[in-house]
C-alpha positions as CSV (number, residue, x, y, z in Angstrom):
1,M,-0.4,0.1,0.2
2,F,2.3,2.7,0.9
3,P,3.7,2.7,-2.9
4,I,0.0,2.8,-3.9
5,G,0.1,5.9,-0.9
6,T,3.4,7.5,-2.0
7,L,2.0,7.9,-5.6
8,G,-1.3,8.8,-4.7
9,V,0.6,12.2,-2.6
10,L,2.7,12.7,-5.7
11,V,-0.3,12.7,-8.4
12,G,-1.9,15.0,-6.1
13,L,1.2,17.6,-5.0
14,V,1.6,17.9,-8.5
15,L,-1.6,19.0,-9.6
16,Y,-2.2,21.2,-7.0
17,G,1.3,23.0,-7.1
18,T,-0.4,23.4,-11.1
19,A,-3.3,24.6,-9.7
20,T,-1.0,27.6,-7.7
21,L,1.2,28.4,-10.1
22,W,-2.0,28.8,-12.6
23,A,-3.8,30.9,-10.1
24,R,-0.8,33.4,-9.3
25,V,-1.9,34.1,-5.8
26,L,1.6,33.0,-4.5
27,P,5.3,33.2,-5.2
28,L,5.9,31.5,-8.2
29,W,8.6,28.8,-6.0
30,S,5.8,28.0,-3.8
31,G,4.1,26.5,-6.7
32,V,7.7,25.0,-8.4
33,G,8.6,23.7,-5.0
34,L,5.0,21.9,-4.6
35,I,5.8,20.4,-7.3
36,V,9.7,19.1,-7.1
37,G,9.4,18.8,-3.5
38,L,8.1,15.4,-2.7
39,P,10.4,13.9,-6.1
40,I,13.0,15.4,-4.3
41,R,12.4,13.7,-0.8
42,L,11.7,10.1,-2.9
43,V,15.3,10.9,-4.6
44,L,16.8,11.6,-1.2
45,L,15.3,8.7,0.8
46,P,18.7,7.0,1.4
47,I,20.5,9.4,2.9
48,E,16.7,9.9,5.1
49,P,17.0,13.3,7.0
50,W,18.5,15.6,5.0
51,G,14.9,15.0,2.1
52,L,12.6,15.1,4.6
53,V,14.3,18.7,6.2
54,L,14.0,19.8,3.2
55,F,10.5,18.9,2.8
56,G,9.5,20.0,5.9
57,V,11.3,23.6,5.1
58,L,9.4,23.9,2.3
59,W,6.2,23.5,3.9
60,L,7.6,25.9,6.4
61,A,8.3,28.4,3.6
62,L,5.0,28.2,2.3
63,G,2.8,27.8,5.9
64,F,5.5,31.4,6.5
65,V,4.1,32.8,3.5
66,L,0.6,32.3,4.2
67,W,0.3,33.3,7.7
68,S,2.5,36.6,6.6
69,R,-0.7,37.6,4.1
70,G,-3.2,37.2,6.5
71,A,-6.3,34.9,6.9
72,T,-8.5,37.5,5.8
73,E,-6.6,39.1,2.4
74,Q,-8.3,38.0,-0.3
75,P,-6.8,38.3,-3.7
76,A,-6.8,41.0,-6.2
77,R,-8.5,39.6,-8.7
78,V,-11.4,37.8,-6.5
79,S,-14.5,40.2,-6.3
């Protein structure tokens, strides 16, 4: 089940990253990071701590961007 779950998460993050790039609401690096983050994590799996640390730093940075923009702020395109 682990390979099936990993593939599901990989496809989901690629779709989420692509939608983030298309929406242009968040910085460019966040969409690219979501697309390439898990594959890099899986490649670095033999050196376990570093792949996990890099993937965690990506999520921390994305969370900081969302937090710094404020929860009530809406993009300019939304009316």
